[in-house]
Every structure is written in structure tokens, then in C-alpha cells.
C-alpha positions as a Markdown table, in Angstrom:
| # | Residue | x | y | z |
|---|---|---|---|---|
| 1 | Met | 2.3 | -25.9 | -5.0 |
| 2 | Glu | 4.9 | -25.7 | -7.8 |
| 3 | Thr | 5.1 | -22.1 | -9.2 |
| 4 | Ile | 6.1 | -21.6 | -12.8 |
| 5 | Ile | 8.4 | -18.6 | -13.2 |
| 6 | Ala | 8.5 | -17.1 | -16.7 |
| 7 | Gln | 10.7 | -14.2 | -17.9 |
| 8 | Ile | 9.5 | -11.9 | -20.6 |
| 9 | Thr | 12.3 | -11.4 | -23.2 |
| 10 | Glu | 12.7 | -9.8 | -26.7 |
| 11 | Asn | 11.7 | -13.1 | -28.2 |
| 12 | Glu | 8.0 | -12.5 | -29.2 |
| 13 | Glu | 7.3 | -16.1 | -30.0 |
| 14 | Gln | 8.5 | -17.2 | -26.6 |
| 15 | Asn | 6.6 | -14.4 | -24.9 |
| 16 | Gln | 3.4 | -15.5 | -26.7 |
| 17 | Lys | 3.8 | -19.0 | -25.3 |
| 18 | Ile | 4.0 | -17.4 | -21.8 |
| 19 | Tyr | 0.8 | -15.5 | -22.4 |
| 20 | Glu | -1.0 | -18.6 | -23.6 |
| 21 | Gln | 0.2 | -20.6 | -20.6 |
| 22 | Ala | -0.8 | -17.9 | -18.2 |
| 23 | Ser | -4.2 | -17.5 | -19.9 |
| 24 | Asp | -4.9 | -21.3 | -19.6 |
| 25 | Ile | -4.2 | -21.0 | -15.9 |
| 26 | Leu | -6.5 | -18.0 | -15.4 |
| 27 | Lys | -9.3 | -19.7 | -17.4 |
| 28 | Arg | -9.0 | -22.8 | -15.2 |
| 29 | Gly | -9.4 | -20.7 | -12.0 |
| 30 | Gly | -5.7 | -20.3 | -11.2 |
| 31 | Leu | -3.5 | -17.4 | -10.0 |
| 32 | Val | -0.9 | -15.6 | -12.1 |
| 33 | Ala | 1.3 | -12.7 | -10.9 |
| 34 | Phe | 2.3 | -10.2 | -13.6 |
| 35 | Pro | 3.8 | -6.7 | -13.9 |
| 36 | Thr | 1.8 | -3.5 | -14.3 |
| 37 | Glu | 3.1 | 0.1 | -14.7 |
| 38 | Thr | 2.5 | 0.6 | -10.9 |
| 39 | Val | 3.5 | -2.6 | -9.1 |
| 40 | Tyr | 3.2 | -6.4 | -9.7 |
| 41 | Gly | -0.4 | -7.7 | -9.5 |
| 42 | Leu | -1.7 | -11.1 | -8.4 |
| 43 | Gly | -4.4 | -12.0 | -10.9 |
| 44 | Ala | -7.4 | -14.3 | -11.1 |
| 45 | Asp | -10.6 | -14.4 | -13.3 |
| 46 | Ala | -12.6 | -11.5 | -11.7 |
| 47 | Leu | -15.9 | -13.1 | -12.6 |
| 48 | Asp | -15.0 | -16.5 | -11.2 |
| 49 | Glu | -16.1 | -16.4 | -7.5 |
| 50 | Glu | -13.9 | -19.3 | -6.4 |
| 51 | Ala | -10.8 | -18.0 | -8.3 |
| 52 | Ser | -11.1 | -14.5 | -6.8 |
| 53 | Ala | -11.4 | -16.1 | -3.3 |
| 54 | Lys | -8.1 | -17.9 | -3.9 |
| 55 | Ile | -6.4 | -14.5 | -4.1 |
| 56 | Tyr | -7.3 | -13.8 | -0.5 |
| 57 | Ala | -6.0 | -17.1 | 0.6 |
| 58 | Ala | -2.7 | -16.7 | -1.2 |
| 59 | Lys | -2.1 | -13.3 | 0.2 |
| 60 | Gly | -3.5 | -13.9 | 3.6 |
| 61 | Arg | -5.7 | -10.9 | 2.8 |
| 62 | Pro | -8.8 | -9.8 | 4.8 |
| 63 | Ser | -11.9 | -10.7 | 2.8 |
| 64 | Asp | -13.5 | -7.3 | 3.2 |
| 65 | Asn | -10.5 | -5.7 | 1.4 |
| 66 | Pro | -11.8 | -5.1 | -2.2 |
| 67 | Leu | -9.9 | -6.2 | -5.4 |
| 68 | Ile | -9.4 | -4.2 | -8.5 |
| 69 | Val | -10.6 | -5.5 | -11.8 |
| 70 | His | -8.2 | -5.0 | -14.7 |
| 71 | Ile | -9.6 | -4.6 | -18.2 |
| 72 | Ala | -8.1 | -4.0 | -21.7 |
| 73 | Asp | -11.1 | -2.2 | -23.4 |
| 74 | Thr | -13.4 | 0.6 | -22.2 |
| 75 | Lys | -16.4 | -1.4 | -23.4 |
| 76 | Ala | -15.8 | -3.6 | -20.3 |
| 77 | Leu | -17.2 | -0.8 | -18.2 |
| 78 | Glu | -20.7 | -1.4 | -19.5 |
| 79 | Glu | -20.5 | -5.0 | -18.5 |
| 80 | Leu | -18.9 | -4.6 | -15.1 |
| 81 | Ser | -20.9 | -1.6 | -13.9 |
| 82 | Cys | -24.6 | -0.9 | -14.0 |
| 83 | Asp | -24.1 | 2.8 | -13.8 |
| 84 | Val | -21.2 | 4.1 | -16.0 |
| 85 | Thr | -21.4 | 7.8 | -15.2 |
| 86 | Ala | -20.4 | 10.7 | -17.5 |
| 87 | Gln | -17.6 | 11.4 | -15.1 |
| 88 | Ala | -16.3 | 7.8 | -15.6 |
| 89 | Lys | -16.3 | 8.2 | -19.3 |
| 90 | Leu | -14.4 | 11.5 | -19.1 |
| 91 | Leu | -11.7 | 10.0 | -16.9 |
| 92 | Ala | -11.4 | 6.9 | -19.0 |
| 93 | Glu | -10.9 | 9.1 | -22.1 |
| 94 | Lys | -8.2 | 11.2 | -20.3 |
| 95 | Phe | -6.3 | 8.7 | -18.2 |
| 96 | Trp | -6.8 | 5.2 | -19.6 |
| 97 | Pro | -4.8 | 3.1 | -20.1 |
| 98 | Gly | -3.0 | 4.2 | -17.0 |
| 99 | Pro | -2.6 | 4.2 | -13.2 |
| 100 | Leu | -6.2 | 5.3 | -12.3 |
| 101 | Thr | -8.9 | 3.0 | -10.7 |
| 102 | Met | -12.5 | 4.1 | -10.7 |
| 103 | Ile | -15.1 | 2.8 | -8.3 |
| 104 | Leu | -18.6 | 2.4 | -9.7 |
| 105 | Lys | -21.8 | 0.6 | -8.8 |
| 106 | Lys | -21.3 | -3.1 | -9.8 |
| 107 | Ser | -23.4 | -5.1 | -12.2 |
| 108 | Asp | -24.7 | -8.5 | -11.3 |
| 109 | Cys | -22.0 | -10.4 | -13.2 |
| 110 | Val | -19.3 | -9.3 | -10.7 |
| 111 | Pro | -19.2 | -11.6 | -7.7 |
| 112 | Lys | -18.9 | -10.1 | -4.2 |
| 113 | Ser | -15.8 | -12.1 | -3.7 |
| 114 | Ser | -14.1 | -9.6 | -6.0 |
| 115 | Thr | -15.6 | -6.5 | -4.3 |
| 116 | Gly | -15.1 | -7.3 | -0.6 |
| 117 | Gly | -18.8 | -7.8 | -0.3 |
| 118 | Leu | -19.7 | -4.3 | -1.5 |
| 119 | Gly | -22.2 | -3.2 | -4.2 |
| 120 | Thr | -19.4 | -1.3 | -5.9 |
| 121 | Val | -16.6 | -2.5 | -8.2 |
| 122 | Ala | -13.1 | -1.0 | -8.7 |
| 123 | Ile | -11.9 | -1.0 | -12.3 |
| 124 | Arg | -8.8 | 0.1 | -14.1 |
| 125 | Met | -7.1 | -0.4 | -17.5 |
| 126 | Pro | -3.3 | -0.9 | -17.0 |
| 127 | Ser | -0.9 | 0.6 | -19.6 |
| 128 | His | 1.9 | -1.9 | -19.0 |
| 129 | Pro | 2.2 | -4.0 | -22.3 |
| 130 | Val | 2.5 | -7.3 | -20.4 |
| 131 | Ala | -0.6 | -6.7 | -18.3 |
| 132 | Ala | -2.6 | -5.5 | -21.4 |
| 133 | Gln | -1.5 | -8.5 | -23.5 |
| 134 | Leu | -2.3 | -11.0 | -20.7 |
| 135 | Ile | -5.9 | -9.6 | -20.4 |
| 136 | Arg | -6.4 | -9.7 | -24.2 |
| 137 | Thr | -5.0 | -13.2 | -24.6 |
| 138 | Ser | -6.9 | -14.7 | -21.7 |
| 139 | Gly | -10.2 | -13.0 | -22.6 |
| 140 | Val | -11.0 | -12.6 | -19.0 |
| 141 | Tyr | -11.2 | -9.6 | -16.7 |
| 142 | Ile | -8.4 | -10.0 | -14.1 |
| 143 | Ala | -9.0 | -9.2 | -10.5 |
| 144 | Ala | -5.5 | -8.3 | -9.2 |
| 145 | Pro | -4.3 | -6.7 | -5.9 |
| 146 | Ser | -0.6 | -6.3 | -5.4 |
| 147 | Ala | 1.3 | -9.6 | -5.6 |
| 148 | Asn | 2.7 | -9.7 | -2.0 |
| 149 | Ile | 1.8 | -11.1 | 1.4 |
| 150 | Ser | -1.0 | -8.9 | 2.8 |
| 151 | Gly | 0.3 | -6.0 | 4.7 |
| 152 | Lys | 3.9 | -6.2 | 3.4 |
| 153 | Pro | 5.5 | -3.7 | 1.0 |
| 154 | Ser | 4.1 | -4.0 | -2.5 |
| 155 | Pro | 6.4 | -5.7 | -5.1 |
| 156 | Thr | 8.1 | -3.6 | -7.8 |
| 157 | Arg | 10.6 | -6.3 | -8.9 |
| 158 | Gly | 10.2 | -10.0 | -9.9 |
| 159 | Glu | 12.4 | -11.1 | -7.0 |
| 160 | His | 9.9 | -9.5 | -4.6 |
| 161 | Val | 7.1 | -11.5 | -6.0 |
| 162 | Ile | 9.1 | -14.8 | -6.0 |
| 163 | His | 10.0 | -14.2 | -2.4 |
| 164 | Asp | 6.4 | -13.8 | -1.3 |
| 165 | Met | 4.4 | -15.9 | -3.7 |
| 166 | Lys | 6.6 | -18.9 | -4.8 |
| 167 | Gly | 4.8 | -22.0 | -3.8 |
| 168 | Arg | 1.5 | -20.1 | -3.2 |
| 169 | Ile | 0.4 | -19.5 | -6.8 |
| 170 | Asp | 0.5 | -21.1 | -10.2 |
| 171 | Met | 2.7 | -18.7 | -12.2 |
| 172 | Ile | 4.8 | -15.6 | -12.0 |
| 173 | Ile | 5.5 | -13.5 | -15.1 |
| 174 | Val | 8.7 | -11.5 | -14.6 |
| 175 | Asp | 9.4 | -8.2 | -16.5 |
| 176 | Asp | 11.1 | -5.6 | -14.4 |
| 177 | Thr | 9.8 | -2.6 | -16.3 |
| 178 | Val | 7.5 | -1.4 | -13.5 |
| 179 | Asp | 8.2 | 2.3 | -13.4 |
| 180 | Ile | 5.7 | 4.2 | -11.2 |
| 181 | Gly | 6.3 | 2.2 | -8.0 |
| 182 | Val | 3.1 | 2.9 | -6.1 |
| 183 | Glu | -0.3 | 1.5 | -6.7 |
| 184 | Ser | -2.9 | 3.3 | -8.8 |
| 185 | Thr | -5.0 | 6.3 | -7.7 |
| 186 | Ile | -8.4 | 5.2 | -6.7 |
| 187 | Val | -11.3 | 7.6 | -7.1 |
| 188 | Asp | -14.9 | 6.8 | -6.0 |
| 189 | Leu | -17.5 | 7.8 | -8.5 |
| 190 | Ser | -20.4 | 6.0 | -6.8 |
| 191 | Glu | -21.3 | 9.0 | -4.6 |
| 192 | Asp | -22.3 | 12.6 | -5.4 |
| 193 | Val | -18.8 | 14.1 | -5.2 |
| 194 | Pro | -15.8 | 12.2 | -6.7 |
| 195 | Thr | -13.6 | 11.2 | -3.8 |
| 196 | Ile | -10.0 | 10.0 | -3.8 |
| 197 | Leu | -9.7 | 6.9 | -1.6 |
| 198 | Arg | -6.1 | 6.1 | -2.4 |
| 199 | Pro | -3.6 | 8.7 | -3.8 |
| 200 | Gly | -1.3 | 7.7 | -6.7 |
| 201 | Tyr | 0.4 | 9.0 | -9.8 |
| 202 | Ile | -2.8 | 10.6 | -11.0 |
| 203 | Thr | -3.1 | 13.5 | -8.6 |
| 204 | Lys | -6.1 | 15.4 | -7.2 |
| 205 | Glu | -5.1 | 18.4 | -9.3 |
| 206 | Met | -5.2 | 16.3 | -12.5 |
| 207 | Leu | -8.6 | 14.8 | -11.6 |
| 208 | Ser | -10.0 | 18.3 | -10.8 |
| 209 | Glu | -9.0 | 19.6 | -14.2 |
| 210 | Val | -11.4 | 17.1 | -15.7 |
| 211 | Leu | -14.2 | 16.8 | -13.1 |
| 212 | Gly | -14.1 | 20.0 | -11.2 |
| 213 | Glu | -14.7 | 19.3 | -7.5 |
| 214 | Val | -12.8 | 16.3 | -6.1 |
| 215 | Arg | -12.6 | 15.4 | -2.4 |
| 216 | Ile | -9.8 | 13.5 | -0.6 |
| 217 | Asp | -11.1 | 10.9 | 1.9 |
| 218 | Pro | -9.8 | 11.8 | 5.4 |
| 219 | Ala | -8.7 | 8.1 | 5.8 |
| 220 | Ile | -5.8 | 8.9 | 3.4 |
| 221 | Met | -4.2 | 10.7 | 6.3 |
| 222 | Gly | -5.3 | 8.2 | 8.9 |
| 223 | Ser | -7.3 | 5.0 | 9.0 |
| 224 | Val | -10.9 | 3.9 | 8.4 |
| 225 | Lys | -13.0 | 4.1 | 11.5 |
| 226 | Pro | -13.8 | 0.9 | 13.3 |
| 227 | Gly | -16.8 | -0.9 | 11.8 |
| 228 | Val | -16.5 | 0.8 | 8.5 |
| 229 | Val | -16.1 | -1.5 | 5.4 |
| 230 | Pro | -13.3 | 0.0 | 3.2 |
| 231 | Lys | -14.3 | 0.7 | -0.4 |
| 232 | Ala | -10.7 | 0.5 | -1.6 |
| 233 | Pro | -7.5 | -1.6 | -0.9 |
| 234 | Gly | -5.1 | -0.3 | 1.7 |
| 235 | Met | -7.5 | 1.9 | 3.6 |
| 236 | Lys | -8.3 | 0.0 | 6.8 |
| 237 | Tyr | -5.3 | -2.0 | 7.8 |
| 238 | Lys | -1.6 | -1.5 | 8.6 |
| 239 | His | -0.2 | -1.8 | 5.1 |
| 240 | Tyr | 3.1 | -1.8 | 3.1 |
| 241 | Ala | 5.0 | -2.6 | 6.2 |
| 242 | Pro | 8.4 | -4.4 | 6.6 |
| 243 | Lys | 9.2 | -6.4 | 9.7 |
| 244 | Ala | 11.4 | -3.5 | 10.8 |
| 245 | His | 9.8 | -0.8 | 13.0 |
| 246 | Val | 9.4 | 2.3 | 10.8 |
| 247 | Val | 9.2 | 5.8 | 12.4 |
| 248 | Ile | 8.6 | 8.9 | 10.3 |
| 249 | Leu | 10.5 | 12.0 | 11.4 |
| 250 | Arg | 8.9 | 15.3 | 10.4 |
| 251 | Gly | 11.3 | 18.3 | 10.3 |
| 252 | Pro | 14.2 | 19.8 | 8.4 |
| 253 | Phe | 17.1 | 17.5 | 7.4 |
| 254 | Gln | 19.5 | 18.9 | 10.0 |
| 255 | Arg | 17.2 | 18.0 | 12.9 |
| 256 | Tyr | 16.3 | 14.6 | 11.2 |
| 257 | Ala | 20.0 | 13.8 | 10.9 |
| 258 | Gln | 20.7 | 14.8 | 14.5 |
| 259 | Tyr | 17.8 | 12.6 | 15.8 |
| 260 | Val | 18.9 | 9.6 | 13.7 |
| 261 | Asn | 22.6 | 10.0 | 14.8 |
| 262 | Asn | 21.5 | 10.3 | 18.5 |
| 263 | His | 19.7 | 6.9 | 18.1 |
| 264 | Ala | 22.4 | 5.2 | 16.0 |
| 265 | Gly | 23.3 | 1.6 | 16.7 |
| 266 | Ala | 23.3 | -1.9 | 15.3 |
| 267 | Gly | 20.1 | -2.7 | 13.5 |
| 268 | Val | 19.2 | 1.0 | 12.9 |
| 269 | Ala | 18.8 | 2.5 | 9.4 |
| 270 | Ala | 17.7 | 5.7 | 7.8 |
| 271 | Leu | 15.3 | 6.1 | 4.8 |
| 272 | Cys | 16.6 | 9.4 | 3.4 |
| 273 | Tyr | 17.0 | 11.2 | 0.1 |
| 274 | Glu | 19.9 | 10.9 | -2.3 |
| 275 | Gly | 23.0 | 12.8 | -1.2 |
| 276 | Glu | 22.1 | 12.7 | 2.5 |
| 277 | Glu | 23.9 | 9.4 | 3.3 |
| 278 | Ala | 27.2 | 10.9 | 4.4 |
| 279 | Ala | 25.7 | 12.9 | 7.2 |
| 280 | Leu | 24.1 | 9.9 | 8.8 |
| 281 | His | 25.9 | 7.5 | 11.1 |
| 282 | Val | 23.7 | 4.5 | 10.3 |
| 283 | Arg | 22.9 | 2.4 | 7.3 |
| 284 | Ala | 21.3 | 4.8 | 4.9 |
| 285 | Leu | 18.8 | 3.8 | 2.1 |
| 286 | Pro | 18.1 | 6.7 | -0.3 |
| 287 | Cys | 14.4 | 6.8 | -1.4 |
| 288 | Gly | 14.6 | 9.0 | -4.4 |
| 289 | Arg | 15.5 | 12.7 | -4.5 |
| 290 | Glu | 14.2 | 15.5 | -2.3 |
| 291 | Gly | 11.6 | 17.5 | -4.0 |
| 292 | Asp | 11.1 | 14.8 | -6.6 |
| 293 | Pro | 8.1 | 12.6 | -5.4 |
| 294 | Ser | 8.0 | 10.5 | -8.6 |
| 295 | Ser | 11.6 | 9.3 | -7.9 |
| 296 | Gln | 10.6 | 8.7 | -4.2 |
| 297 | Ala | 7.6 | 6.6 | -5.4 |
| 298 | Gln | 9.8 | 4.5 | -7.6 |
| 299 | Arg | 12.2 | 3.7 | -4.7 |
| 300 | Leu | 10.0 | 3.4 | -1.6 |
| 301 | Phe | 8.8 | -0.2 | -1.7 |
| 302 | Asp | 12.2 | -1.6 | -2.7 |
| 303 | Ala | 13.8 | 0.3 | 0.2 |
| 304 | Leu | 11.3 | -0.9 | 2.7 |
| 305 | Arg | 11.9 | -4.5 | 1.5 |
| 306 | Ser | 15.7 | -4.0 | 1.8 |
| 307 | Leu | 15.3 | -3.2 | 5.5 |
| 308 | Asp | 14.3 | -6.8 | 6.3 |
| 309 | Ala | 17.0 | -8.2 | 4.0 |
| 310 | Met | 19.6 | -6.2 | 6.0 |
| 311 | Gly | 18.3 | -7.3 | 9.3 |
| 312 | Ile | 17.2 | -3.8 | 10.4 |
| 313 | His | 14.9 | -3.5 | 13.4 |
| 314 | Thr | 14.3 | 0.2 | 13.4 |
| 315 | Ala | 14.2 | 2.6 | 10.5 |
| 316 | Tyr | 13.8 | 6.4 | 10.6 |
| 317 | Ala | 12.2 | 7.8 | 7.5 |
| 318 | Arg | 12.2 | 11.4 | 6.1 |
| 319 | Cys | 8.6 | 12.8 | 6.0 |
| 320 | Pro | 7.6 | 13.3 | 2.4 |
| 321 | Glu | 5.8 | 16.4 | 1.1 |
| 322 | Lys | 2.0 | 16.0 | 0.8 |
| 323 | Gln | 1.4 | 17.6 | -2.6 |
| 324 | Gly | 0.9 | 15.9 | -5.9 |
| 325 | Val | 2.5 | 12.5 | -6.2 |
| 326 | Gly | 4.1 | 13.2 | -2.8 |
| 327 | Leu | 0.7 | 12.5 | -1.2 |
| 328 | Ala | 0.9 | 8.9 | -2.5 |
| 329 | Val | 4.4 | 8.5 | -1.0 |
| 330 | Tyr | 3.2 | 10.0 | 2.3 |
| 331 | Asn | 0.1 | 7.7 | 2.4 |
| 332 | Arg | 2.2 | 4.5 | 1.8 |
| 333 | Leu | 4.9 | 5.5 | 4.3 |
| 334 | Leu | 2.3 | 6.5 | 6.9 |
| 335 | Arg | 0.8 | 3.0 | 6.8 |
| 336 | Ala | 4.2 | 1.3 | 6.7 |
| 337 | Ala | 4.9 | 3.2 | 10.0 |
| 338 | Ala | 1.5 | 2.3 | 11.5 |
| 339 | Phe | 0.9 | 6.1 | 11.7 |
| 340 | Glu | 3.9 | 6.6 | 14.0 |
| 341 | Met | 5.4 | 10.1 | 13.4 |
| 342 | Ile | 7.7 | 12.3 | 15.5 |
| 343 | Asp | 8.3 | 16.0 | 15.1 |
| 344 | Val | 12.0 | 16.8 | 15.2 |
């Protein structure tokens, strides 16, 4: 398949032509990758059963891994869900547009190819101007997981999408203004107690200020039990992983550095924090600043992708804090390491 690659610029007339071309592709059942404020998404018409199924094929994604439906107007909630709760309305008012996905009971118009076969639907309203304009111009709700080969690190730059998706999809819209770096927070509102299924930039503390009691699904720190169908992307499978073998080292920097240096050699790298590189005797890739999880989120996936570009076979990662946005970084890194952690 020939993939159209279109760069967003300051030329609004040219940009509008890109949106119109992408909209035509979506309305014909095709696939378009586009930037959001979190990561790049791989979009199809969410209400077109065959189009949504194409996403799974392009990504090599397991068909029981649900997609997120992206909207541009809160009125869409009433069409996509048969039970828009008061909690959903409160969260939409507080956090939309933005990096929050809500899981609600689906309406009949949403095909199960978009929901991983479940009776619930995941919905979010992105704040990125390109994503919002594409949804408005196309007039369709866009089902969009991250625009990468399934299981690999999510793409935060256009070159990541081109590497994974060129020749697999119809079009890639490039605009490298992705600034959060990890996927949206997912909160399940279809049960009695709101439950975070995937941590992100919108933290448990922020959600609790609006809703009161909010639980964190235990699978965030581990994996979904065998036989359980995941309600949200990234819960069940090894995820976000480079080809390199990633190991998380939990402990103070002095012991982390000692462990890394004792295991130094060709093809070994360290995922560290800024300013720590000089103490390490291997290739060091800084993933943000210590104590600043937002900067860590911005850098994580790019660093993981860089490991493969550098020919690294083993990477030792600093263990992030598990508070606030740090929980999202910890969750992604834990899955990239296939849950392998060593106390040092």
C-alpha cells in the first residue's frame, strides 16, 4: 500500500487540503494516523465495522484489545453510550478536551469491532488541534489506538509512525507537537466505583477531587489474569516494548549505577535521568528529570525506540516513582520490561 505522508505547516489553506484528503479516506473506510496531545493515533471510522477491523490488521493487534473512540463534541456521548452517567458529565466538564478516556456502556450504533467484543465503549475528546480538526472535518467518530506496531513503544514523533506504519495504512499526518508523551488516563465508569484501568496525565488525585472515591485496578501494577477480557488498551499484553531486553532496577542511584557498571559491555545501555550520564560506563539515554514525572513521560517512548536504533540488547532502567503522573511512567516501563524488576 502506498502511504501518503502530509506535514502540517503554518499554511492554513494547505492544512485544510490535508484535512479534507484525510477525511475522504476515513469516510471511505481507510486508515489515517494523526497526532494527539498524548501520542500519535491510528484512526478509522469508529462506527464502520470493517474500517475498525482494519486497525487490528495494520497494527497486528489482538482483537480483544479495545479501541478508543475520539470525539469533538460532548453531545457525541449521548449517541455512543446508552448510559451517560452524572459522573461522566462531571468529568467531561472538568477534563475535556484533554487526555482522559471514559468507559461507559455502549449504544447499539457502536460495533463490537471497536470495543474488543465488549458491551462498553471507551471515549475521549482530544485537545490537540490537529486531532480535533480532523474529527470535525471528517464528520465521523474516530476509533484510534496508538499508531505503532502492537506491543512496541507508542509513537511520539512522526518518524516513529512512518517507521511502523508506512506501507500499512493510507495516510500519516505529521505534526510533532505531541507534548504529554504517554497515552490518556482511562477510567471505567460502567461499574459502581470509578476505576482507573490505565494511568496517565490525569491522576487519581485529580479524579478524586471531582468524583470522590476512585479505585486503581490492580492490573496497573501487574497484568490481567488469564481468561479475563481487558476493558482497556494495554492491560493484558506485554506492551510498549523495544526489541532490547529492558530490566528495571529499583533502588537509589548509587546502587543503580554500581549495578549497571558491573554489567557494562557492548550492547548495554542505561535509561537514566538527566545529569546522571557521567557516572555510567555504558550508553546512557536520559528519560527526563528525577522528581519530574511529566518530563519523564515526554521522553520515555522516544528513549525506548532509540534503544533499537542503537542496536542495544539490554537496557537497565531507573525505577520511577509511583505517585501522580509517575504512576503512568511506571506502568508503561513495567510493561516494556515484561514485569522484570531487580532490587539493587
